[in-house]
C-alpha positions in Angstrom: 91.4 182.1 75.2 88.2 182.3 74.1 87.8 181.9 70.1 84.6 181.9 67.9 84.4 180.2 64.7 81.9 180.8 62.2 81.1 178.0 60.1 80.9 174.5 61.1 82.1 172.7 57.8 85.2 170.6 57.4 87.6 173.4 58.2 85.5 175.0 61.1 84.9 171.9 62.9 88.4 170.7 63.4 89.4 174.4 63.9 87.2 174.8 66.5 87.8 171.0 68.0 91.7 171.7 68.2 91.7 175.0 69.6 89.1 173.8 72.7 91.7 170.9 73.2 94.4 173.3 74.0 92.4 174.6 76.7 90.8 177.1 74.5 86.7 178.2 75.4 85.5 177.8 71.9 82.2 178.8 70.3 81.0 177.6 66.7 78.5 180.0 65.0 76.7 178.4 62.2 72.9 179.0 60.4 71.9 175.9 59.5 69.8 175.2 63.2 69.7 171.6 62.7 72.9 171.2 62.4 73.8 172.9 65.5 71.5 171.3 67.2 72.9 167.6 65.9 76.3 169.0 67.1 75.3 170.2 70.4 74.2 166.8 71.2 77.2 165.5 70.6 76.9 164.1 67.0 79.8 164.7 64.7 79.1 165.7 61.2 82.1 165.1 59.4 84.0 161.7 59.1 87.6 162.3 59.8 89.8 159.9 61.4 90.7 160.5 65.5 88.6 163.8 65.5 85.0 162.6 67.1 87.0 161.5 70.1 88.6 165.3 71.2 85.4 166.5 69.6 83.1 164.6 72.5 85.9 165.2 75.0 86.1 169.1 74.7 82.1 168.9 74.6 81.7 167.3 77.7 84.5 169.8 79.4 82.4 172.4 77.9 85.4 173.9 76.2 83.1 173.5 72.7 80.0 175.1 72.5 77.6 175.9 69.5 75.0 178.4 68.4 73.1 180.2 65.4 73.4 183.5 67.1 76.5 185.3 65.5 76.3 188.5 68.3 76.4 185.8 71.1 79.2 183.6 69.6 81.6 186.3 69.2 80.3 188.4 71.9 83.4 187.9 74.3 85.7 186.5 71.9 89.0 187.6 71.4 89.8 185.9 68.0 86.7 185.1 65.3 87.6 182.9 62.6 85.9 182.8 59.3 86.0 179.3 57.6 83.4 179.5 55.3 82.6 178.3 52.0 84.4 179.9 49.0 82.6 178.1 45.9 84.1 178.6 42.4 82.3 180.4 40.3 82.1 179.6 36.3 85.0 181.2 35.8 87.1 179.6 38.4 86.8 182.3 40.6 86.0 182.0 44.4 82.9 183.3 45.5 83.1 185.6 48.5 79.6 186.0 48.9 79.4 184.3 52.4 82.7 185.8 53.9 81.8 189.1 52.8 78.4 189.1 54.4 79.3 187.6 58.0 82.4 190.8 57.4 78.9 192.9 57.2 77.2 191.6 60.1 80.3 191.7 62.4 80.6 195.3 61.7 76.8 196.1 63.0 77.5 194.1 66.3 81.3 194.6 67.3 81.4 196.7 70.3 85.3 196.0 71.1 88.5 194.6 69.5 89.2 191.1 67.8 91.2 190.1 65.4 88.7 188.8 62.6 90.9 185.7 60.3 90.2 184.5 57.7 90.9 180.8 57.5 89.0 179.9 54.8 91.4 179.7 51.2 90.6 183.4 49.4 92.1 185.2 46.7 94.6 187.8 47.7 93.2 190.8 48.5 90.5 189.5 50.8 91.8 190.5 54.3 91.6 194.2 52.2 87.8 193.8 51.2 86.5 191.7 54.8 88.5 195.5 56.8 86.1 197.5 54.6 82.7 195.1 54.6 83.4 195.7 58.9 84.4 199.1 58.6 81.1 200.2 56.7 79.4 199.9 59.9 82.6 199.9 63.1 84.3 202.6 64.0 86.5 200.8 66.5 89.9 199.1 66.7 90.3 195.7 65.0 92.7 193.5 63.1 92.3 191.0 59.9 94.5 188.9 59.7 94.9 185.6 57.0 95.9 182.4 58.2 95.5 179.9 55.8 94.6 176.4 56.8 97.1 173.7 55.0 95.0 170.1 56.5 94.9 166.9 54.6 91.3 165.4 54.8 91.9 161.6 56.4 95.1 163.2 59.0 93.6 167.0 59.4 93.9 165.9 63.3 97.4 165.6 63.1 98.2 168.3 60.4 96.0 170.7 62.8 97.5 169.7 66.0 101.6 168.7 65.2 101.4 171.7 61.8 104.4 171.6 59.1 104.1 175.1 59.4 101.5 177.7 60.2 101.3 180.8 58.2 99.9 184.2 59.3 99.2 187.2 57.6 99.2 190.2 59.5 101.0 194.2 59.4 99.3 194.5 63.3 101.9 194.0 66.1 99.0 193.6 68.4 97.2 190.9 66.3 100.7 189.3 65.6 101.2 189.1 69.8 97.6 187.1 69.7 97.9 185.2 67.2 101.7 183.7 67.7 100.0 183.2 71.6 97.3 181.3 70.6 99.5 178.9 68.1 102.1 178.5 70.6 101.1 174.9 72.1 100.9 173.7 69.1 104.7 174.3 67.6 106.3 173.6 71.1 109.2 171.1 68.6 110.2 174.3 66.6 108.1 173.8 63.6 107.8 177.5 62.2 105.4 180.2 62.4 105.8 182.3 59.6 104.5 185.7 59.8 104.3 187.9 56.7 102.3 190.2 54.9 98.1 189.2 54.4 98.3 189.2 50.9 101.4 187.1 50.8 99.8 184.6 53.1 96.7 184.3 51.1 98.8 183.6 48.1 101.1 181.0 49.7 97.7 179.0 50.2 97.0 179.1 46.6 100.9 178.3 45.4 101.2 175.4 47.7 98.0 173.4 46.4 98.8 174.4 42.8 102.2 173.3 43.7 101.1 169.9 44.7 98.8 169.6 42.1 101.5 170.4 39.2 103.8 167.0 41.3 100.8 164.7 40.9 99.9 165.8 36.9 103.9 165.7 36.1 104.0 162.1 37.3 100.5 161.1 35.6 102.5 162.8 32.8 105.5 160.6 33.5 103.0 157.6 33.6 101.6 158.1 30.1 105.0 158.0 28.8 105.8 154.4 30.9 103.1 152.9 29.4 104.4 153.5 25.9 108.3 153.0 26.2 107.6 150.1 28.4 109.2 151.5 31.6 108.0 151.1 34.7 107.0 154.3 36.7 107.5 152.4 40.6 111.1 152.6 39.5 110.9 155.7 37.7 109.2 157.0 41.1 111.7 156.0 43.5 114.5 156.8 41.2 113.6 160.5 41.2 112.1 160.5 44.7 115.0 159.8 46.5 116.4 163.3 45.5 115.9 165.5 48.2 115.6 168.5 46.1 112.2 166.7 44.5 111.3 164.2 47.5 109.2 160.8 47.8 106.0 162.8 48.3 103.0 163.2 45.6 104.6 161.4 42.8 102.7 158.4 43.1 100.7 158.3 39.6 96.8 157.4 39.8 94.1 158.6 38.0 94.1 162.3 38.9 93.9 164.6 41.9 90.0 165.4 43.3 88.8 167.3 46.5 87.4 170.3 47.5 91.0 171.7 47.6 93.2 171.5 44.7 90.3 171.6 41.4 88.9 174.6 42.7 92.6 175.9 44.3 94.1 175.3 40.8 91.2 177.3 38.9 91.1 180.6 41.4 94.5 180.7 41.0 94.4 180.5 37.1 91.7 183.5 37.4 93.5 185.5 39.6 96.4 185.4 37.4 93.7 186.6 34.3 92.7 189.6 36.6 96.5 190.5 36.7 96.9 189.9 32.4 99.3 186.9 33.1 99.0 183.7 31.4 99.6 180.9 33.7 100.6 178.2 31.5 101.6 175.4 33.7 98.2 175.3 35.6 96.5 175.4 32.7 98.2 172.3 31.1 97.9 171.3 34.9 93.7 171.2 34.5 94.1 169.8 31.3 96.5 166.5 32.1 94.3 165.9 35.4 90.9 165.6 33.0 92.3 163.3 30.9 93.9 161.5 33.7 90.7 160.7 35.1 89.2 159.0 32.4 92.4 156.7 31.5 91.5 154.0 33.4 88.1 153.8 30.9 90.4 153.9 28.0 91.9 150.9 28.6 88.5 149.0 29.8 87.5 150.0 26.7 90.5 148.7 24.5 90.7 146.0 26.6 86.9 145.0 25.7 86.9 146.2 22.3 84.7 149.3 22.9 82.1 146.8 23.2 81.0 148.2 26.9 77.4 147.8 26.7 75.6 145.2 29.4 78.9 144.4 31.1 78.8 144.9 34.5 81.3 146.3 36.7 82.6 146.7 40.3 84.4 149.6 42.3 86.2 149.5 45.0 86.8 153.4 46.1 84.3 156.3 45.8 86.0 159.0 47.9 88.3 161.3 46.4 91.2 159.5 48.7 91.2 157.2 51.5 89.9 158.6 54.9 87.3 160.7 54.3 83.9 160.5 52.5 84.4 163.7 50.4 83.7 162.8 47.3 84.0 166.5 45.5 85.5 165.9 42.7 86.3 162.2 42.9 87.9 160.7 39.8 85.3 157.5 41.0 82.0 159.7 39.9 84.0 160.2 36.4 84.4 156.8 35.6 80.8 155.9 37.1 79.0 158.4 34.7 81.4 157.6 31.5 80.7 153.6 32.1 76.8 154.2 32.8 76.6 156.4 29.3 78.7 153.2 27.6 75.6 151.0 28.6 77.5 149.4 31.7 75.7 148.5 34.9 78.6 148.7 38.4 78.2 147.5 42.3 80.5 149.8 44.3 81.2 149.8 47.5 83.3 152.5 49.7 84.4 152.1 53.7 82.6 155.7 54.2 81.4 157.5 50.8 78.5 155.0 50.1 75.9 157.5 51.6 77.1 160.5 49.7 77.4 158.8 46.6 73.6 157.7 47.1 72.2 160.9 47.7 74.1 161.8 44.9 73.1 158.7 41.9 70.0 157.4 43.8 69.2 153.8 41.8 71.7 154.0 39.1 74.2 152.2 41.1 74.0 148.7 43.0 75.3 149.7 46.6 77.1 146.8 48.0 77.7 145.6 51.7 80.8 144.9 52.0 83.7 144.7 48.8 83.3 141.3 48.0 79.3 141.8 47.7 80.3 144.1 45.1 82.4 141.3 42.9 79.3 139.0 42.1 79.1 138.2 38.5 81.0 141.5 37.9 82.6 141.4 34.6 85.6 143.4 35.8 87.4 145.1 39.1 87.9 148.9 38.7 90.0 150.1 42.1 89.6 153.7 42.3 90.8 154.8 45.9 93.3 153.2 48.0 91.5 152.5 51.2 94.0 150.2 53.4 91.8 147.7 53.3 92.3 147.1 49.6 95.9 146.5 50.0 95.5 142.8 51.2 92.2 141.0 50.2 91.1 137.7 50.5 91.9 136.3 46.4 90.0 133.2 46.6 87.1 135.6 47.3 87.5 137.6 44.7 88.0 134.9 42.3 85.1 133.0 43.8 82.8 135.9 42.9 84.0 138.0 39.9 82.8 136.7 36.6 86.3 137.3 35.1 89.7 137.6 37.0 90.2 141.0 35.8 91.2 143.9 37.6 91.7 147.5 36.7 93.4 149.3 39.2 94.0 153.3 38.9 96.0 153.4 42.0 98.5 150.9 41.7 98.3 148.6 44.8 99.7 145.2 43.8 102.5 144.4 42.5 101.9 142.9 39.0 104.1 139.8 39.4 101.9 139.4 42.3 98.6 139.4 40.2 100.2 137.5 37.7 101.1 134.5 40.4 96.8 134.5 41.4 95.5 134.6 38.2 94.7 138.1 37.4 94.5 140.0 34.6 96.2 143.1 36.1 95.8 146.6 34.6 97.4 149.2 36.2 98.8 153.1 35.5 102.0 153.3 34.3 103.5 149.9 34.1 104.3 148.0 31.4 
C-alpha cells in the first residue's frame, strides 16, 4: 500500500518505519525542513532501540521517504495517518489545533478517496471534528478512522511489529477492509484486530493508560504502608502479582510515573469527564498520589540528613522517565533535581541517553558526568532515579572509592537490601522496612 504519515515525532517515525518494513511505500510529512533533511540523509532523530536499523534499511530500499510538502506527500496515498502532537492545556484538555489544522489543509488538497487515520491520542469525538474540518473544503468520498497507538518507549518497535492487539474505530466497511489488510502482516500469530466504533476506540486509549497509571499509583500507596508497617513491598508484589486476575506487570513501586503519555492522558480523561459533568474520583487520587511519590525520595533524603541539605553534593543515576529512552518529559528525576537545588545542594548526573536533553533544559545548573562512576566523585550520597540495566550490577568497590559516604537512596529498588548491607552501604529504597 501507499501510506502517508503526517508528523515525524516519536509515534510518526516509528509508525512510518514499521509500515515500510512490511513492504509498504511510506511518505512521512513534517513542517520542519531541517528535520526532514536530516531524516532524508539517514540521521534518525529519536532514540529508540531497534528503530535505526529498520529506518536505514527502508530508506535504502526507497520504501521510506520524507517531505515538507503535504500535497505531494498524500497525493498517491490510500491511507493518511495523523501522528501529530496533542499537548495538554492548563485545564488538562488535549489541544487539537495541529490535528484539525492538518485536517483543514487535507480538505483543500484531496482529490480522491482516502482513509484518514487518527494515530495520535485524542479525546472522544475527535474523529467527528476531523471529518467536519475536511468537509469544509472537500465534497468527495473519504473515511476517518481512530487507530490509537499503544507503544511503550524503549520497546516500541516490538510493540508495533508484534502488537498485543490492534484497535480500529470505524463505521465504514470500506475503511475496515483497508485497515484490516494493512495490519494483517502484524497479527499473523492470531493477536486480535478489534474493530469498534470511533468513539469507543478513542476512549480505549485513555482508559488503558489511565488504568495502568492507577495500578502504579496503587502499588506506590502499598509501598507507603509497607514502610510504616514493617512489611516488604517486594513480598507483597509477588503475593498479589501471582493472582492471574491482577497480573505481574505495573506492580513495581518507585518514584512515580512520567513520560509523554500517562500524565497527559490521565489529565485529559479527567477533563473529558468534567465536560460530561462526571467526577472521576479515582483519577484525581491517582494524580495526587503520583505527585507525592515523585518527591518521596527527597523526604527520605531530608530525614536522613536532618534537613541539612544546603552544601551537600549528590550524584544521580538516571534522568529519563524510564530506561531505554532519552525522553525526560515529566521525569521524576527532574523534580528531585529541582527540589534539591532549591534546598541548596549541588548535583552531578549521569544517564546513558538523556544527558543532552537535560543539559538543554537545565544548562550549567548541574555537573554532567562522562560515566556513572565519575558522577559519584565526592558525593555525599547516590540517588537512583531510573532503572537502566547497567546500574543493576555495578562495581561496588569503585562506588565505595568514589563516594564520600556509602549512602544510596534507591527510587527503583534495583538492589536487595541484604546484599547492600553486606557491601557496607547504607541503603534506603521504596516500600521496604
